[in-house]
ROVEX-663632 format. One line per field, with one value per residue: x, y, z of N, C-alpha, C, O in turn; residue number from 0. Coordinates in pm, 1 decimal, decimal comma. Layout:
% residues N
n.u <- [X  ...] .
n.v <- [Y  ...] .
n.w <- [Z  ...] .
ca.u <- [X  ...] .
ca.v <- [Y  ...] .
ca.w <- [Z  ...] .
c.u <- [X  ...] .
c.v <- [Y  ...] .
c.w <- [Z  ...] .
o.u <- [X  ...] .
o.v <- [Y  ...] .
o.w <- [Z  ...] .
n <- [NUM  ...] .
//
This chain:
% residues 164
n.u <- [1738,7  1789,8  1978,4  1822,1  1905,1  1876,3  1696,3  1385,1  1199,0  860,8  684,3  476,2  203,2  287,1  561,8  561,0  435,6  622,1  838,6  758,6  706,6  454,5  158,0  57,3  -253,1  -395,7  -321,3  -348,0  -451,2  -439,3  -517,5  -363,7  -217,6  -6,8  48,3  70,6  310,3  624,0  878,4  1127,5  1113,7  1296,8  1471,2  1474,4  1398,7  1104,2  1005,2  728,3  514,5  257,1  -73,3  -152,6  -308,9  -280,7  -362,5  -259,1  -236,7  -96,5  203,8  552,2  681,9  862,4  799,8  929,1  833,8  911,7  1148,7  1064,8  938,3  660,0  333,3  240,4  72,2  -72,0  -391,3  -418,7  -449,3  -246,7  -156,9  -30,1  98,5  172,2  507,7  599,8  839,2  911,2  1042,8  1124,8  1162,1  1213,0  1233,6  1310,1  1375,2  1095,5  886,6  609,4  428,3  147,1  -34,6  -265,3  -401,7  -475,3  -370,7  -323,3  -271,6  -214,2  -321,0  -555,9  -747,6  -777,4  -950,1  -1170,9  -1402,3  -1279,8  -1009,3  -936,0  -1002,6  -868,4  -643,1  -747,2  -800,3  -682,0  -551,1  -376,3  -178,9  154,3  247,2  105,6  146,8  19,5  -133,0  -447,7  -655,7  -850,6  -1175,4  -1312,0  -1541,3  -1497,9  -1266,5  -1370,4  -1542,7  -1353,0  -1206,3  -1411,8  -1459,3  -1212,0  -1220,4  -1431,8  -1324,1  -1107,3  -1239,1  -1347,8  -1117,8  -1021,0  -1131,0  -1077,7  -884,4  -1065,0  -1176,4  -1176,8  -993,8  -768,4  -686,5  -511,7] .
n.v <- [-390,9  -405,0  -215,4  -11,3  22,7  56,1  273,9  282,0  419,8  464,6  540,2  467,7  237,1  6,3  5,0  -66,5  -319,1  -462,0  -462,7  -649,1  -865,7  -893,1  -894,6  -630,0  -502,1  -278,8  57,5  262,3  178,7  -77,7  -386,0  -522,7  -826,0  -962,5  -1224,9  -1342,2  -1260,3  -1285,2  -1215,0  -1132,8  -864,8  -660,0  -475,7  -217,9  117,7  278,2  521,1  684,6  775,9  740,6  660,2  449,0  181,3  -58,6  -373,1  -558,7  -893,9  -1085,3  -1083,3  -1061,2  -775,5  -473,7  -136,8  179,4  503,3  786,8  874,5  731,8  442,8  250,7  179,7  -112,5  -378,7  -711,6  -716,4  -447,5  -137,2  46,6  357,8  531,3  816,0  1020,3  1138,5  1036,4  852,9  525,9  277,8  -68,1  -352,7  -673,5  -949,0  -1193,7  -1291,6  -1289,3  -1425,8  -1417,7  -1236,6  -1205,4  -980,6  -744,9  -501,5  -171,2  24,6  332,8  561,0  914,9  1036,4  901,0  1033,9  1268,9  1557,0  1500,0  1532,4  1429,5  1473,7  1727,1  1701,4  1490,8  1545,7  1621,8  1396,0  1267,6  1025,9  982,8  1156,3  1249,1  1296,2  1129,0  836,2  618,7  314,9  206,8  19,9  -254,8  -396,2  -731,7  -728,7  -491,6  -560,6  -758,8  -606,4  -437,0  -627,1  -718,0  -485,2  -459,7  -692,4  -631,5  -413,4  -541,1  -718,6  -531,6  -410,8  -622,1  -631,1  -530,7  -231,4  63,2  312,8  558,2  534,9  481,7  728,3  830,6] .
n.w <- [1525,8  1180,3  935,2  697,4  363,1  79,8  -133,4  -281,0  -532,4  -554,4  -796,4  -949,4  -998,8  -1122,6  -1057,1  -785,7  -801,0  -959,8  -784,3  -592,8  -751,4  -865,2  -1072,6  -1288,6  -1340,9  -1390,6  -1468,2  -1277,7  -1032,1  -782,6  -625,7  -361,2  -276,2  -85,9  -33,5  -271,6  -370,3  -539,5  -492,2  -250,3  -25,8  165,0  414,0  298,3  189,4  103,3  -117,6  -142,7  -408,2  -448,5  -325,8  -49,4  127,3  373,5  511,1  773,7  822,9  963,3  997,0  1068,2  1089,0  1085,4  1051,9  958,1  988,7  853,0  1078,3  1289,9  1467,5  1346,2  1450,6  1377,3  1376,4  1385,8  1229,4  1183,7  1001,5  787,5  635,2  353,1  177,1  -115,0  -115,4  120,6  310,9  374,5  579,2  552,4  742,9  812,1  1040,5  936,7  599,0  398,6  160,3  91,1  261,8  485,7  395,0  281,5  53,1  -79,9  -347,7  -507,0  -776,0  -766,7  -996,1  -1045,1  -906,4  -1037,0  -1136,9  -976,3  -700,2  -471,4  -508,3  -412,2  -149,3  -27,1  122,6  362,1  503,4  782,2  830,7  627,0  685,1  736,4  993,6  1154,9  1335,5  1419,5  1364,0  1230,6  1421,2  1351,3  1401,9  1395,1  1231,6  1089,1  949,6  784,2  621,5  500,6  354,6  181,8  31,2  -99,4  -256,0  -431,7  -571,6  -686,8  -860,7  -1038,0  -1155,8  -1290,6  -1535,6  -1879,6  -1950,4  -1998,3  -2244,4  -2109,7  -1900,9  -2048,6  -2138,8  -1952,3] .
ca.u <- [1685,4  1891,8  1977,8  1766,6  2004,3  1830,1  1573,4  1311,9  1095,0  735,1  617,8  366,5  151,1  373,5  688,4  536,6  410,1  748,9  919,9  713,7  682,3  309,8  108,9  -14,7  -372,3  -448,5  -209,7  -370,6  -498,0  -418,1  -546,5  -240,8  -222,3  134,1  65,0  100,0  440,0  725,1  1009,9  1148,6  1141,3  1340,5  1581,4  1469,7  1311,3  1017,1  968,8  594,1  452,1  122,4  -146,6  -164,0  -368,4  -245,8  -411,8  -165,1  -309,9  -15,4  342,8  643,0  748,1  873,8  804,8  969,6  760,4  1008,6  1254,1  999,2  871,0  517,6  251,6  185,4  57,5  -177,0  -525,3  -415,2  -436,5  -158,1  -178,6  80,8  62,5  288,5  605,0  640,6  947,8  879,7  1143,0  1074,1  1263,6  1157,1  1334,0  1357,6  1325,9  968,3  842,6  466,1  368,0  1,1  -71,4  -348,2  -420,9  -516,4  -276,4  -371,5  -192,9  -290,7  -393,3  -688,0  -837,1  -776,6  -1080,6  -1278,3  -1412,5  -1187,0  -872,6  -909,9  -1036,0  -793,0  -548,3  -820,0  -806,3  -558,5  -479,5  -270,0  -86,4  286,8  270,1  34,2  225,4  -64,0  -212,5  -588,1  -684,8  -984,1  -1248,9  -1334,1  -1640,5  -1433,7  -1176,1  -1455,5  -1586,5  -1232,5  -1180,8  -1517,7  -1433,2  -1098,1  -1265,6  -1511,3  -1231,4  -1029,9  -1326,7  -1360,8  -994,8  -991,1  -1181,3  -981,7  -883,5  -1158,8  -1127,9  -1158,6  -868,8  -659,4  -643,4  -403,2] .
ca.v <- [-369,0  -390,4  -86,0  -1,3  92,4  85,7  353,2  249,6  519,3  406,1  647,5  410,2  108,8  -95,8  1,2  -146,1  -457,9  -522,4  -482,5  -771,2  -971,9  -904,3  -851,6  -503,1  -516,6  -145,3  149,7  361,5  121,5  -221,4  -452,1  -593,7  -944,9  -1000,4  -1370,5  -1380,8  -1204,0  -1382,4  -1160,0  -1088,6  -723,1  -641,8  -383,0  -108,9  231,4  305,2  660,3  675,0  878,6  686,8  638,8  306,8  133,9  -198,7  -445,2  -663,9  -1007,6  -1165,0  -1096,4  -999,5  -670,9  -344,0  -25,4  309,2  610,6  891,7  815,0  671,7  314,4  260,4  82,2  -195,3  -513,4  -789,7  -659,7  -302,1  -76,5  162,8  429,5  614,0  908,0  1069,5  1217,6  971,7  756,0  418,8  172,3  -203,7  -435,2  -794,7  -1027,7  -1294,2  -1267,1  -1357,7  -1400,4  -1391,9  -1198,8  -1199,8  -839,4  -707,4  -357,2  -95,8  128,9  407,1  674,9  1039,2  1067,4  839,4  1132,5  1389,1  1616,4  1446,1  1606,5  1374,0  1523,4  1842,3  1668,4  1378,9  1597,0  1638,0  1267,6  1270,1  898,9  991,0  1258,9  1196,9  1308,1  1021,2  713,2  514,9  237,5  193,5  -115,9  -290,3  -507,0  -841,3  -682,5  -392,2  -634,5  -824,6  -501,5  -397,7  -735,3  -715,8  -370,2  -494,4  -792,3  -561,8  -335,6  -640,3  -763,3  -422,2  -388,5  -742,0  -602,8  -452,6  -85,8  124,2  431,5  669,5  510,7  484,1  866,8  858,4] .
ca.w <- [1393,5  1076,8  868,2  561,7  282,9  -54,9  -145,7  -402,8  -559,0  -601,4  -869,0  -1026,9  -951,0  -1179,5  -982,5  -664,6  -839,5  -1002,4  -665,2  -526,7  -848,3  -885,5  -1203,3  -1295,9  -1424,3  -1416,4  -1446,6  -1173,1  -905,8  -766,3  -499,3  -328,9  -192,3  -81,4  -29,2  -409,6  -407,4  -582,4  -458,4  -112,9  -8,6  302,4  435,5  200,4  216,6  -10,5  -135,5  -202,2  -490,9  -464,8  -200,9  -17,6  252,8  390,7  628,4  813,9  878,7  1054,6  956,2  1163,8  1010,4  1148,7  958,4  1010,8  923,6  881,5  1161,3  1405,6  1442,2  1316,5  1521,7  1269,6  1428,5  1321,1  1234,4  1173,3  869,5  776,8  510,1  307,0  69,1  -188,4  -41,7  245,1  302,5  468,8  587,4  575,1  807,0  871,0  1111,1  841,1  464,3  378,7  22,7  75,8  389,5  486,0  391,7  166,1  53,0  -196,3  -385,5  -623,1  -819,8  -752,5  -1119,7  -1039,3  -846,3  -1120,7  -1169,6  -892,8  -573,7  -373,3  -529,4  -325,1  -10,7  29,3  222,3  487,7  573,2  860,0  834,6  527,8  730,7  774,2  1137,2  1222,7  1339,6  1476,8  1269,5  1265,2  1464,0  1303,9  1462,4  1300,8  1134,1  1003,0  859,9  684,2  528,2  426,2  259,0  80,6  -57,4  -185,0  -354,0  -534,0  -654,5  -763,3  -969,7  -1134,6  -1232,3  -1370,2  -1670,0  -1959,1  -1934,4  -2092,9  -2315,5  -2017,1  -1830,3  -2146,4  -2154,6  -1858,3] .
c.u <- [1800,1  1878,2  1919,9  1864,6  1952,6  1702,3  1512,4  1200,5  973,3  653,6  503,8  319,8  243,1  506,2  673,0  518,2  537,7  838,6  886,9  689,3  534,7  272,0  36,1  -130,9  -433,4  -337,6  -225,5  -412,3  -466,4  -466,3  -427,3  -271,6  -80,0  155,5  94,8  236,5  538,5  866,3  1013,1  1178,9  1173,3  1457,0  1588,9  1387,6  1233,9  977,1  837,8  558,5  309,8  56,7  -157,1  -229,8  -337,6  -306,5  -315,8  -244,4  -224,9  125,7  429,3  728,4  751,1  883,7  856,5  903,8  839,6  1121,3  1196,7  939,1  721,0  445,3  177,2  183,6  -56,7  -313,2  -528,9  -400,3  -339,7  -183,4  -59,2  33,4  188,7  377,2  652,8  745,6  927,4  990,1  1078,8  1188,6  1195,1  1268,6  1393,6  1301,6  1202,2  916,5  696,7  402,4  216,1  -44,5  -154,4  -365,6  -466,4  -411,5  -332,6  -284,1  -275,7  -367,9  -533,0  -791,7  -853,2  -918,5  -1197,4  -1286,8  -1312,7  -1045,8  -839,9  -934,5  -945,1  -692,0  -614,3  -829,0  -675,7  -487,1  -373,5  -162,6  42,8  308,9  198,4  118,2  146,1  -141,4  -356,2  -615,3  -829,5  -1044,7  -1264,3  -1435,1  -1579,7  -1336,7  -1255,3  -1500,4  -1469,0  -1202,7  -1285,2  -1497,2  -1317,4  -1138,4  -1346,6  -1422,3  -1150,4  -1110,8  -1335,5  -1233,8  -950,9  -1039,9  -1077,1  -994,5  -974,4  -1102,0  -1104,1  -1026,6  -750,8  -606,5  -529,3  -276,8] .
c.v <- [-345,1  -254,8  -96,3  78,5  136,5  168,8  322,2  353,0  450,4  516,0  597,3  281,6  -3,0  -107,3  -82,8  -293,2  -528,7  -551,8  -614,6  -887,9  -998,4  -851,1  -717,9  -519,2  -383,1  -45,1  244,4  305,1  -27,5  -265,6  -543,2  -712,4  -998,2  -1149,4  -1424,6  -1329,4  -1314,7  -1334,5  -1116,8  -939,1  -701,7  -544,1  -275,9  6,0  258,5  451,6  663,0  798,6  835,3  682,7  489,0  287,2  -14,5  -253,0  -559,8  -775,3  -1093,2  -1186,3  -1021,1  -897,5  -542,9  -238,6  96,8  414,0  736,7  827,6  739,5  535,7  334,7  148,3  -3,0  -340,1  -583,7  -723,7  -508,0  -258,4  41,2  228,1  519,1  701,8  958,0  1159,2  1152,9  864,8  653,9  313,7  39,2  -288,0  -555,8  -873,4  -1135,9  -1257,7  -1353,0  -1322,8  -1359,2  -1357,3  -1185,3  -1054,9  -816,1  -556,3  -301,9  11,0  200,0  529,4  801,8  1078,4  1005,5  940,0  1257,8  1430,3  1550,1  1531,0  1557,4  1430,1  1642,1  1811,1  1563,8  1424,3  1616,8  1507,5  1248,3  1135,8  891,3  1091,9  1195,9  1200,8  1198,8  894,0  598,1  445,1  231,5  47,1  -148,2  -403,7  -616,5  -800,1  -581,6  -458,6  -702,5  -724,0  -456,1  -500,5  -738,0  -601,3  -400,6  -595,4  -727,0  -480,6  -429,8  -692,1  -656,5  -405,2  -512,2  -725,4  -522,8  -302,5  -26,3  253,1  549,9  655,6  523,0  624,9  903,7  804,1] .
c.w <- [1296,2  1009,2  727,5  476,5  146,4  -49,6  -281,6  -419,5  -619,6  -668,0  -956,8  -959,9  -998,6  -1104,4  -855,6  -700,2  -884,2  -883,0  -597,1  -622,8  -870,2  -1023,2  -1192,0  -1393,1  -1461,9  -1385,5  -1327,5  -1037,5  -902,7  -629,6  -473,5  -239,1  -190,4  -61,0  -168,2  -457,1  -442,6  -550,3  -312,7  -114,3  138,9  303,9  327,5  256,8  89,2  -8,2  -213,7  -283,7  -525,6  -327,4  -175,8  118,9  262,1  519,2  656,1  881,8  971,4  1005,1  1055,6  1091,3  1091,6  1040,1  1031,3  923,5  952,4  958,3  1281,3  1371,6  1427,4  1389,6  1419,2  1316,4  1357,3  1340,9  1226,3  1028,0  881,5  641,8  481,0  193,1  0,1  -101,3  86,9  218,4  413,7  464,2  618,1  630,4  870,7  936,6  1022,2  703,7  441,2  240,3  16,3  209,9  377,0  503,4  265,2  167,9  -79,1  -221,5  -507,7  -647,9  -802,4  -878,9  -1123,0  -988,3  -930,2  -1160,0  -1095,4  -765,9  -468,2  -388,2  -439,6  -177,5  52,3  134,4  358,6  567,7  649,5  868,1  725,1  569,4  781,6  924,7  1216,2  1219,2  1400,8  1366,7  1321,2  1298,8  1429,7  1384,9  1356,4  1193,2  1037,7  905,1  748,6  579,0  441,4  317,7  147,3  -18,3  -151,8  -291,5  -465,6  -627,5  -743,0  -882,0  -1078,6  -1217,6  -1309,9  -1513,8  -1747,9  -1933,9  -2041,2  -2151,9  -2220,5  -1941,6  -1925,1  -2170,4  -2061,0  -1914,1] .
o.u <- [1895,5  1776,5  1963,0  1903,0  1984,4  1611,3  1578,6  1117,6  982,9  566,2  442,1  389,1  273,1  558,4  761,7  577,6  558,7  907,2  976,4  654,7  493,9  345,4  -38,4  -111,3  -513,8  -266,7  -126,7  -408,9  -466,7  -457,0  -394,8  -342,5  -37,8  268,8  139,0  274,3  536,8  963,4  913,0  1259,9  1088,8  1531,5  1695,6  1317,6  1291,0  922,0  836,8  570,4  249,5  123,2  -169,1  -209,4  -365,4  -302,5  -294,6  -309,9  -280,3  163,0  382,9  834,8  653,8  964,9  831,2  916,6  835,4  1184,3  1271,8  893,7  662,7  491,8  65,4  280,4  -129,0  -347,9  -630,5  -347,1  -349,6  -225,6  3,5  -60,2  299,3  329,0  737,9  741,4  926,0  1026,4  987,8  1297,1  1126,6  1384,0  1512,6  1193,4  1204,7  903,6  664,1  329,9  164,3  -86,8  -118,5  -346,7  -492,2  -368,1  -383,2  -231,0  -397,2  -469,9  -619,6  -909,5  -934,5  -996,6  -1309,3  -1188,6  -1266,7  -970,4  -725,8  -891,6  -944,9  -659,4  -545,1  -861,7  -572,2  -371,1  -288,6  -65,1  40,3  381,8  228,6  156,8  201,7  -207,8  -381,7  -599,5  -921,0  -975,0  -1232,2  -1416,7  -1607,1  -1326,7  -1212,8  -1496,5  -1485,0  -1176,8  -1250,6  -1515,8  -1324,5  -1094,5  -1331,4  -1443,4  -1127,8  -1057,1  -1331,2  -1242,3  -854,5  -995,5  -995,6  -1102,2  -963,6  -993,4  -1018,8  -956,0  -644,2  -493,8  -456,7  -171,5] .
o.v <- [-273,6  -187,2  -179,7  189,5  247,1  139,4  334,3  370,8  385,7  577,0  674,8  225,3  -95,8  -217,8  -161,3  -381,0  -644,8  -654,0  -684,2  -997,6  -1112,6  -772,2  -695,3  -546,4  -375,1  -61,1  301,0  377,0  -94,8  -192,1  -629,7  -700,1  -1069,8  -1196,8  -1538,6  -1352,5  -1422,9  -1405,0  -1069,8  -892,3  -722,4  -532,3  -247,5  -7,4  261,4  500,4  645,7  911,4  886,6  699,6  410,7  365,1  -89,2  -187,5  -646,8  -754,0  -1168,0  -1299,4  -927,0  -930,1  -508,1  -249,2  115,7  413,1  788,5  734,5  689,0  514,8  424,4  34,3  29,7  -414,1  -523,0  -680,9  -446,3  -330,9  123,3  162,6  574,6  666,9  939,9  1243,0  1209,0  795,5  688,7  266,1  32,2  -293,9  -541,8  -866,2  -1166,3  -1199,9  -1474,3  -1205,3  -1269,4  -1439,2  -1156,8  -1013,3  -861,5  -491,5  -374,1  79,7  136,4  591,4  797,5  1146,7  1053,1  931,5  1344,2  1349,2  1545,1  1594,9  1635,8  1433,8  1655,6  1886,6  1549,4  1348,4  1627,3  1509,4  1216,9  1132,1  802,2  1111,1  1101,1  1117,4  1178,6  848,5  492,3  509,8  249,1  -40,0  -78,3  -494,6  -594,3  -832,9  -585,7  -416,5  -703,9  -753,6  -438,6  -464,9  -758,0  -619,1  -370,3  -584,7  -763,5  -479,7  -401,1  -707,7  -688,0  -386,9  -507,0  -797,1  -453,5  -253,1  -59,9  297,1  634,0  754,3  570,1  640,9  999,4  816,0] .
o.w <- [1327,0  1025,0  647,9  513,4  102,7  27,9  -384,7  -330,2  -723,9  -606,4  -1029,9  -875,2  -923,5  -1089,3  -821,8  -637,7  -849,1  -880,3  -549,1  -578,8  -891,4  -1082,7  -1096,6  -1511,5  -1554,7  -1286,1  -1280,9  -937,7  -1005,8  -531,3  -554,8  -139,2  -281,3  -69,8  -182,6  -572,0  -383,8  -577,9  -258,6  -194,2  226,0  206,6  273,0  357,1  -19,9  90,5  -335,6  -235,9  -619,8  -225,2  -270,1  212,0  168,2  623,3  571,5  983,8  1051,9  974,0  1120,0  1038,6  1158,5  948,2  1150,3  801,1  1064,0  908,2  1364,7  1259,1  1488,2  1390,2  1379,2  1298,5  1278,4  1451,0  1258,4  943,9  972,7  546,5  571,3  121,2  51,1  -25,0  155,9  116,8  531,8  356,7  700,7  572,6  972,1  894,5  1031,0  693,6  461,8  206,0  -61,3  266,6  269,0  611,2  156,5  270,8  -175,4  -129,0  -600,2  -555,8  -821,5  -869,7  -1196,4  -1023,1  -897,4  -1209,8  -1146,5  -728,0  -385,1  -291,0  -395,3  -90,2  174,5  225,7  459,8  686,4  590,8  909,3  728,8  496,7  860,1  978,4  1333,8  1111,5  1430,0  1285,6  1440,3  1213,3  1473,2  1430,1  1239,6  1076,0  917,8  789,8  633,1  459,6  320,6  202,8  30,8  -138,7  -270,9  -406,0  -582,2  -748,7  -860,6  -991,6  -1197,6  -1339,1  -1386,3  -1603,4  -1687,0  -1900,3  -2159,2  -2114,3  -2248,8  -1921,0  -1885,6  -2217,4  -2087,9  -1851,5] .
n <- [0  1  2  3  4  5  6  7  8  9  10  11  12  13  14  15  16  17  18  19  20  21  22  23  24  25  26  27  28  29  30  31  32  33  34  35  36  37  38  39  40  41  42  43  44  45  46  47  48  49  50  51  52  53  54  55  56  57  58  59  60  61  62  63  64  65  66  67  68  69  70  71  72  73  74  75  76  77  78  79  80  81  82  83  84  85  86  87  88  89  90  91  92  93  94  95  96  97  98  99  100  101  102  103  104  105  106  107  108  109  110  111  112  113  114  115  116  117  118  119  120  121  122  123  124  125  126  127  128  129  130  131  132  133  134  135  136  137  138  139  140  141  142  143  144  145  146  147  148  149  150  151  152  153  154  155  156  157  158  159  160  161  162  163] .
//
């Protein structure tokens, strides 16, 4: 495995989208489809200040979660939360890996019941290094949820979101 040298701080949705050459349609949430990426991202460490869930559909990528390798194989979901440092190391530079996901800023949860409960979801816990392996039906549901969110954020930002 090669050495990750650059640390990129992901303190906003836009910071992640710019890293991959993706468009930002909403300041607090994005549906990620890395098959649309226009920039190669490799041999870096990402310092997350956002929440993220990624479904790997079939790319050859090794992640390091802290100092340990992460179980991230085809058909698995990984999740990250603010304060986590993730290393990305692919065997070859790949512009558009087959990875989809959801990323949201903690401000999206502000004044919601979920804001106090999200820490209870252990799949966002740094000590967890196991990815969630999904069945074909679970992958279909995950994809459907992402499509619905993508449709919603395709609309212009409303007055409630503009307050952020």
